[in-house]
LUMVO-311213 format. One record per residue (C-alpha): x, y, z. Coordinates in nm, 2 decimals, always signed. Each point is the difference from the previous one (the first is absolute). Example, Ala and Ser with C-alpha at 12.3 -4.5 7.8 and 13.67 -1.06 7.14 Angstrom:
# LUMVO-311213
+--------+--------+--------+
:     c1 :     c2 :     c3 :
+--------+--------+--------+
:  +1.23 :  -0.45 :  +0.78 :
:  +0.14 :  +0.34 :  -0.07 :
+--------+--------+--------+
# end
This chain:
# LUMVO-311213
+--------+--------+--------+
:     c1 :     c2 :     c3 :
+--------+--------+--------+
:  +4.06 :  +2.17 :  -1.87 :
:  -0.19 :  +0.24 :  +0.23 :
:  -0.37 :  -0.08 :  +0.01 :
:  -0.27 :  +0.26 :  +0.08 :
:  -0.24 :  -0.12 :  +0.26 :
:  -0.32 :  +0.17 :  +0.10 :
:  -0.11 :  -0.07 :  +0.36 :
:  -0.34 :  +0.09 :  +0.12 :
:  +0.04 :  +0.08 :  +0.37 :
:  +0.29 :  +0.19 :  +0.17 :
:  -0.01 :  -0.16 :  +0.34 :
:  +0.05 :  -0.38 :  -0.02 :
:  +0.08 :  +0.05 :  -0.37 :
:  +0.32 :  +0.19 :  +0.10 :
:  +0.15 :  -0.32 :  +0.13 :
:  -0.02 :  -0.17 :  -0.34 :
:  +0.09 :  +0.33 :  -0.16 :
:  +0.32 :  +0.03 :  +0.21 :
:  +0.11 :  -0.35 :  -0.09 :
:  -0.05 :  +0.08 :  -0.37 :
:  +0.19 :  +0.33 :  +0.04 :
:  +0.28 :  -0.18 :  +0.17 :
:  +0.01 :  -0.23 :  -0.31 :
:  +0.03 :  +0.30 :  -0.23 :
:  -0.36 :  +0.01 :  -0.13 :
:  -0.22 :  +0.31 :  -0.01 :
:  -0.31 :  +0.03 :  +0.21 :
:  -0.30 :  +0.23 :  +0.00 :
:  -0.22 :  +0.00 :  +0.32 :
:  -0.36 :  +0.09 :  -0.05 :
:  -0.15 :  +0.18 :  +0.30 :
:  -0.17 :  +0.31 :  +0.13 :
:  +0.14 :  +0.33 :  -0.13 :
:  +0.12 :  +0.11 :  +0.34 :
:  +0.19 :  -0.33 :  +0.05 :
:  +0.13 :  +0.02 :  -0.36 :
:  +0.14 :  +0.35 :  +0.06 :
:  +0.17 :  -0.12 :  +0.32 :
:  +0.16 :  -0.30 :  -0.18 :
:  +0.11 :  +0.21 :  -0.30 :
:  +0.17 :  +0.24 :  +0.24 :
:  +0.15 :  -0.24 :  +0.25 :
:  -0.01 :  -0.35 :  -0.14 :
:  -0.10 :  -0.30 :  +0.21 :
:  +0.15 :  -0.17 :  +0.30 :
:  -0.04 :  -0.37 :  +0.07 :
:  +0.13 :  -0.14 :  +0.32 :
:  +0.11 :  -0.36 :  -0.01 :
:  +0.21 :  -0.23 :  +0.21 :
:  +0.27 :  -0.20 :  -0.17 :
:  +0.09 :  -0.35 :  +0.12 :
:  +0.18 :  -0.01 :  +0.34 :
:  -0.01 :  +0.38 :  +0.04 :
:  -0.16 :  +0.13 :  +0.32 :
:  -0.16 :  +0.31 :  -0.14 :
:  -0.19 :  +0.10 :  -0.31 :
:  +0.18 :  +0.18 :  -0.28 :
:  -0.16 :  +0.30 :  -0.19 :
:  +0.01 :  -0.04 :  -0.37 :
:  -0.06 :  +0.33 :  -0.18 :
:  -0.13 :  +0.00 :  -0.36 :
:  +0.23 :  +0.30 :  -0.08 :
:  +0.31 :  -0.22 :  +0.06 :
:  -0.12 :  -0.28 :  -0.24 :
:  +0.09 :  -0.05 :  -0.37 :
:  -0.36 :  -0.01 :  -0.12 :
:  -0.21 :  +0.31 :  -0.05 :
:  -0.30 :  +0.07 :  +0.22 :
:  -0.29 :  +0.23 :  -0.06 :
:  -0.35 :  +0.03 :  +0.14 :
:  -0.33 :  +0.12 :  -0.16 :
:  -0.37 :  +0.03 :  +0.07 :
:  -0.20 :  -0.25 :  -0.21 :
:  -0.14 :  +0.25 :  -0.25 :
:  +0.36 :  +0.10 :  -0.11 :
:  +0.12 :  -0.35 :  -0.09 :
:  +0.13 :  -0.06 :  -0.36 :
:  -0.07 :  -0.37 :  -0.05 :
:  +0.22 :  -0.02 :  -0.31 :
:  +0.31 :  +0.03 :  +0.21 :
:  -0.02 :  -0.33 :  +0.19 :
:  +0.09 :  -0.37 :  -0.05 :
:  -0.20 :  -0.13 :  +0.30 :
:  -0.24 :  +0.11 :  +0.27 :
:  +0.00 :  -0.10 :  +0.36 :
:  -0.32 :  +0.03 :  +0.19 :
:  +0.08 :  +0.09 :  +0.36 :
:  -0.30 :  +0.19 :  +0.13 :
:  -0.26 :  -0.15 :  +0.24 :
:  -0.28 :  -0.14 :  -0.21 :
:  -0.27 :  +0.25 :  +0.11 :
:  +0.23 :  +0.29 :  -0.13 :
:  -0.06 :  -0.11 :  -0.36 :
:  -0.36 :  +0.13 :  +0.02 :
:  +0.14 :  +0.36 :  +0.01 :
:  -0.11 :  +0.17 :  -0.33 :
:  +0.35 :  +0.11 :  -0.11 :
:  +0.14 :  -0.35 :  +0.08 :
:  -0.29 :  -0.17 :  -0.20 :
:  +0.08 :  +0.22 :  -0.30 :
:  +0.37 :  -0.09 :  +0.02 :
:  -0.10 :  -0.37 :  +0.03 :
:  -0.20 :  +0.02 :  -0.32 :
:  +0.30 :  +0.14 :  -0.17 :
:  +0.22 :  -0.27 :  +0.13 :
:  -0.24 :  -0.27 :  -0.11 :
:  -0.05 :  +0.14 :  -0.34 :
:  +0.38 :  +0.03 :  -0.05 :
:  +0.03 :  -0.37 :  +0.07 :
:  +0.28 :  +0.06 :  +0.26 :
:  +0.10 :  -0.30 :  +0.21 :
:  -0.11 :  +0.06 :  +0.36 :
:  +0.17 :  -0.15 :  +0.31 :
:  -0.22 :  +0.03 :  +0.30 :
:  +0.16 :  +0.02 :  +0.35 :
:  -0.34 :  +0.05 :  +0.17 :
:  -0.12 :  -0.25 :  +0.25 :
:  -0.32 :  -0.01 :  -0.19 :
:  +0.05 :  -0.18 :  -0.33 :
:  -0.14 :  +0.19 :  -0.30 :
:  -0.30 :  -0.17 :  -0.15 :
:  +0.16 :  -0.05 :  -0.34 :
:  +0.27 :  -0.21 :  +0.18 :
:  -0.25 :  -0.22 :  +0.16 :
:  -0.16 :  -0.06 :  -0.34 :
:  +0.33 :  -0.17 :  -0.10 :
:  -0.07 :  -0.28 :  +0.26 :
:  -0.24 :  -0.25 :  -0.16 :
:  -0.20 :  -0.08 :  +0.31 :
:  -0.05 :  +0.37 :  +0.08 :
:  -0.08 :  +0.12 :  -0.35 :
:  -0.38 :  -0.06 :  +0.02 :
:  -0.04 :  +0.09 :  +0.37 :
:  -0.19 :  +0.32 :  +0.10 :
:  +0.26 :  +0.17 :  +0.22 :
:  -0.08 :  +0.36 :  -0.07 :
:  -0.16 :  +0.05 :  +0.34 :
:  +0.34 :  +0.00 :  +0.16 :
:  +0.11 :  +0.30 :  -0.21 :
:  -0.07 :  +0.37 :  +0.08 :
:  -0.08 :  +0.05 :  -0.37 :
:  +0.06 :  -0.30 :  -0.23 :
:  -0.07 :  +0.21 :  -0.31 :
:  +0.35 :  +0.15 :  +0.03 :
:  +0.14 :  -0.33 :  -0.13 :
:  -0.24 :  -0.06 :  -0.29 :
:  +0.23 :  +0.13 :  -0.28 :
:  +0.31 :  -0.20 :  +0.10 :
:  +0.12 :  -0.30 :  -0.19 :
:  +0.06 :  -0.28 :  +0.25 :
:  +0.32 :  -0.12 :  -0.15 :
:  +0.15 :  +0.35 :  +0.04 :
:  -0.06 :  +0.01 :  +0.38 :
:  +0.20 :  -0.20 :  +0.24 :
:  +0.03 :  -0.01 :  +0.38 :
:  +0.30 :  +0.05 :  +0.22 :
:  -0.04 :  -0.11 :  +0.36 :
:  +0.07 :  +0.30 :  +0.22 :
:  +0.18 :  -0.20 :  +0.27 :
:  +0.23 :  +0.28 :  +0.12 :
:  -0.15 :  +0.20 :  +0.29 :
:  +0.04 :  +0.37 :  -0.01 :
:  -0.17 :  +0.32 :  +0.13 :
:  +0.02 :  +0.37 :  -0.01 :
:  +0.11 :  +0.12 :  +0.35 :
:  -0.28 :  +0.24 :  +0.11 :
:  +0.25 :  +0.26 :  +0.13 :
:  +0.19 :  +0.02 :  -0.33 :
:  -0.07 :  +0.16 :  -0.33 :
:  -0.19 :  -0.18 :  -0.28 :
:  +0.32 :  -0.09 :  -0.18 :
:  +0.13 :  -0.23 :  +0.27 :
:  -0.06 :  -0.38 :  +0.02 :
:  +0.12 :  -0.23 :  +0.28 :
:  +0.04 :  -0.37 :  -0.09 :
:  -0.09 :  -0.22 :  +0.30 :
:  +0.04 :  -0.34 :  -0.17 :
:  +0.23 :  -0.01 :  -0.30 :
:  -0.13 :  -0.31 :  -0.18 :
:  -0.04 :  -0.04 :  -0.38 :
:  -0.25 :  +0.09 :  -0.26 :
:  -0.12 :  -0.32 :  -0.17 :
:  -0.14 :  +0.06 :  -0.34 :
:  -0.19 :  -0.23 :  -0.24 :
:  +0.08 :  +0.03 :  -0.37 :
:  -0.21 :  +0.16 :  -0.27 :
:  -0.15 :  -0.19 :  -0.30 :
:  +0.24 :  +0.16 :  -0.25 :
:  +0.37 :  -0.10 :  +0.02 :
:  +0.10 :  +0.35 :  -0.13 :
:  -0.13 :  +0.15 :  +0.32 :
:  +0.14 :  -0.29 :  +0.21 :
:  +0.34 :  +0.09 :  -0.15 :
:  -0.03 :  +0.35 :  +0.15 :
:  -0.11 :  -0.14 :  +0.33 :
:  +0.29 :  -0.24 :  +0.02 :
:  +0.24 :  +0.28 :  -0.10 :
:  -0.12 :  +0.21 :  +0.29 :
:  +0.03 :  -0.31 :  +0.23 :
:  +0.36 :  -0.05 :  -0.11 :
:  +0.10 :  +0.37 :  +0.03 :
:  -0.15 :  +0.03 :  +0.35 :
:  +0.17 :  -0.32 :  +0.11 :
:  +0.34 :  +0.14 :  -0.10 :
:  -0.03 :  +0.32 :  +0.21 :
:  +0.24 :  +0.04 :  +0.30 :
:  +0.05 :  +0.28 :  +0.25 :
:  +0.35 :  +0.05 :  +0.13 :
:  +0.08 :  -0.35 :  -0.13 :
:  -0.30 :  -0.16 :  +0.19 :
:  -0.31 :  -0.16 :  -0.14 :
:  -0.32 :  +0.20 :  +0.03 :
:  -0.31 :  -0.18 :  +0.10 :
:  -0.34 :  +0.02 :  -0.16 :
:  +0.04 :  -0.17 :  -0.34 :
:  -0.23 :  -0.05 :  -0.29 :
:  -0.05 :  -0.37 :  -0.06 :
:  -0.18 :  -0.13 :  -0.31 :
:  -0.19 :  -0.33 :  -0.01 :
:  -0.17 :  -0.18 :  -0.28 :
:  -0.29 :  -0.10 :  +0.22 :
:  -0.31 :  +0.22 :  +0.03 :
:  -0.05 :  -0.12 :  +0.35 :
:  +0.32 :  +0.10 :  +0.18 :
:  -0.14 :  +0.35 :  +0.09 :
:  -0.31 :  -0.16 :  +0.15 :
:  +0.22 :  -0.13 :  +0.29 :
:  -0.05 :  +0.35 :  +0.15 :
:  -0.37 :  -0.07 :  +0.05 :
:  +0.07 :  -0.23 :  +0.29 :
:  +0.21 :  +0.27 :  +0.17 :
:  -0.27 :  +0.26 :  -0.06 :
:  -0.28 :  -0.21 :  +0.14 :
:  +0.20 :  -0.12 :  +0.29 :
:  +0.16 :  +0.32 :  +0.10 :
:  -0.09 :  +0.33 :  -0.18 :
:  -0.38 :  -0.02 :  +0.01 :
:  -0.01 :  -0.14 :  +0.35 :
:  +0.17 :  +0.31 :  +0.12 :
:  -0.34 :  +0.16 :  -0.05 :
:  -0.20 :  -0.08 :  +0.32 :
:  -0.34 :  +0.11 :  +0.13 :
:  +0.19 :  +0.26 :  +0.21 :
:  +0.36 :  +0.13 :  -0.05 :
:  +0.23 :  -0.14 :  -0.27 :
:  +0.27 :  -0.25 :  +0.11 :
:  +0.35 :  -0.06 :  -0.13 :
:  +0.05 :  -0.28 :  -0.26 :
:  +0.22 :  -0.18 :  +0.25 :
:  -0.29 :  -0.01 :  +0.25 :
:  -0.25 :  -0.10 :  -0.26 :
:  +0.21 :  -0.30 :  -0.09 :
:  +0.16 :  -0.10 :  +0.33 :
:  -0.29 :  +0.05 :  +0.25 :
:  -0.14 :  -0.33 :  -0.11 :
:  +0.26 :  -0.18 :  -0.22 :
:  -0.21 :  -0.31 :  -0.06 :
:  -0.30 :  +0.20 :  -0.13 :
:  +0.24 :  +0.20 :  -0.22 :
:  +0.15 :  -0.31 :  -0.14 :
:  -0.34 :  -0.14 :  -0.08 :
:  -0.10 :  +0.32 :  -0.19 :
:  +0.33 :  +0.01 :  -0.18 :
:  -0.02 :  -0.36 :  -0.11 :
:  -0.36 :  +0.03 :  -0.12 :
:  +0.09 :  +0.30 :  -0.22 :
:  +0.30 :  -0.20 :  -0.13 :
:  -0.25 :  -0.28 :  -0.09 :
:  -0.22 :  +0.24 :  -0.19 :
:  +0.30 :  +0.11 :  -0.21 :
:  +0.09 :  -0.36 :  -0.06 :
:  -0.36 :  -0.07 :  -0.11 :
:  +0.04 :  +0.28 :  -0.26 :
:  +0.32 :  -0.16 :  -0.13 :
:  +0.29 :  +0.11 :  +0.23 :
:  +0.28 :  -0.25 :  +0.06 :
:  +0.08 :  -0.04 :  +0.38 :
:  +0.35 :  +0.11 :  -0.09 :
:  -0.14 :  +0.34 :  -0.11 :
:  -0.10 :  +0.07 :  +0.35 :
:  +0.18 :  +0.12 :  +0.32 :
:  -0.01 :  -0.24 :  +0.30 :
:  -0.20 :  +0.13 :  +0.29 :
:  +0.30 :  -0.03 :  +0.23 :
:  +0.21 :  +0.24 :  -0.21 :
:  -0.29 :  +0.25 :  -0.01 :
:  -0.06 :  -0.03 :  +0.37 :
:  +0.37 :  +0.07 :  +0.06 :
:  +0.00 :  +0.31 :  -0.22 :
:  -0.32 :  +0.12 :  +0.17 :
:  +0.19 :  +0.02 :  +0.34 :
:  +0.16 :  +0.32 :  -0.13 :
:  -0.32 :  +0.16 :  -0.13 :
:  -0.08 :  +0.22 :  +0.29 :
:  -0.25 :  +0.24 :  -0.16 :
:  -0.35 :  -0.06 :  -0.13 :
:  -0.03 :  -0.07 :  -0.37 :
:  -0.06 :  +0.29 :  -0.25 :
:  -0.36 :  -0.12 :  -0.03 :
:  -0.06 :  +0.02 :  +0.37 :
:  +0.17 :  +0.34 :  +0.02 :
:  -0.22 :  +0.13 :  -0.28 :
:  -0.32 :  -0.12 :  +0.17 :
:  +0.11 :  +0.15 :  +0.33 :
:  +0.07 :  +0.34 :  -0.17 :
:  -0.35 :  +0.00 :  -0.15 :
:  +0.04 :  -0.14 :  -0.35 :
:  -0.34 :  -0.11 :  -0.14 :
:  +0.16 :  -0.24 :  -0.25 :
:  +0.31 :  -0.22 :  +0.01 :
:  +0.13 :  -0.29 :  -0.21 :
:  -0.22 :  -0.30 :  +0.07 :
:  +0.21 :  -0.31 :  -0.06 :
:  -0.18 :  -0.14 :  +0.30 :
:  -0.33 :  +0.02 :  -0.19 :
:  +0.15 :  -0.12 :  -0.32 :
:  +0.13 :  -0.32 :  +0.17 :
:  -0.33 :  -0.05 :  +0.17 :
:  -0.19 :  +0.03 :  -0.33 :
:  +0.25 :  -0.25 :  -0.17 :
:  -0.02 :  -0.24 :  +0.30 :
:  -0.38 :  -0.02 :  -0.03 :
:  +0.00 :  -0.04 :  -0.37 :
:  +0.24 :  -0.29 :  +0.04 :
:  -0.21 :  -0.16 :  +0.27 :
:  +0.28 :  +0.07 :  +0.26 :
:  -0.16 :  +0.25 :  +0.24 :
:  +0.19 :  +0.07 :  +0.33 :
:  -0.16 :  +0.14 :  +0.31 :
:  +0.31 :  +0.20 :  +0.10 :
:  +0.02 :  +0.17 :  -0.34 :
:  -0.37 :  +0.08 :  +0.01 :
:  +0.04 :  +0.14 :  +0.35 :
:  +0.29 :  +0.22 :  -0.11 :
:  -0.21 :  +0.14 :  -0.29 :
:  -0.29 :  +0.07 :  +0.24 :
:  +0.23 :  +0.20 :  +0.23 :
:  +0.15 :  +0.20 :  -0.29 :
:  -0.35 :  +0.06 :  -0.15 :
:  -0.12 :  +0.13 :  +0.34 :
:  +0.29 :  +0.24 :  +0.05 :
:  -0.03 :  +0.14 :  -0.35 :
:  -0.38 :  +0.04 :  +0.06 :
:  +0.08 :  +0.21 :  +0.31 :
:  +0.22 :  +0.23 :  -0.21 :
:  -0.27 :  +0.04 :  -0.27 :
:  -0.26 :  +0.09 :  +0.27 :
:  +0.24 :  +0.24 :  +0.17 :
:  +0.08 :  +0.16 :  -0.33 :
+--------+--------+--------+
# end
């Protein structure tokens, strides 16, 4: 049965969208009108490397069994969809037309699968030790999330690394690290059945008889997606320096012992919240993957290009660590550097 999935965000969202289209499901990408017109005219192209192949393959949406369309937020007909995927950067949800769409999604009680690095506030409310914490400071505008029912929002760890090549059109995405999306379940088994159906269908996809990487993996634990926090605090946010941004590889490998210390501390925070050590990714595996991450993180690139706001998982983890009585000097220092760089942008603006 073909499902209709609404994805907010046409850049990183096109990766999940392509996997759904390959599995025969229908996808609508929500984006700016100009990008929507481009996608509706030409489709999308996602470049991904299959196992043991030397070069990336281009997967074009027009060649896939599922149907793709794109639309600006004000044109979305909510009644068409079985599920929503949230794939925009968290600050983008403060845009007026996106906020109006979010209200419609919340009121329609549609299940929402977030593939943001920044976990939606309703998701955090599902974790007992976070439910009463005041974490709104970490969000660009926490009011965006007020109407959402926590049990209808889940988090999918966006482990795959992908970016839009700057020399290409806005409908092209290059996948640098084809790892898996790891999703926690919803409260309602009816919605989990849809999630597991998507998982199964994506898993069955082949290309010229070969397996296609980047799967959707569903876990019963709420804490599996939190494994990404250790990676973000060790690599992505430390790409932001007082001067020029550095590659994720350099952030991690310039001082491996310091990186391991940060990584393990964030893991310990997740475990204090309730995570099982088996939910988490060993530092050695992450450090190995980071060797191939030769560009600065999206957060670092955004700051370097003048963005006044970015997703603040670094600040979120700092706030949680202090609430739990587990502060860490390295995490606090990272937050100070990011705060300082963003303050520069606000002053320049």
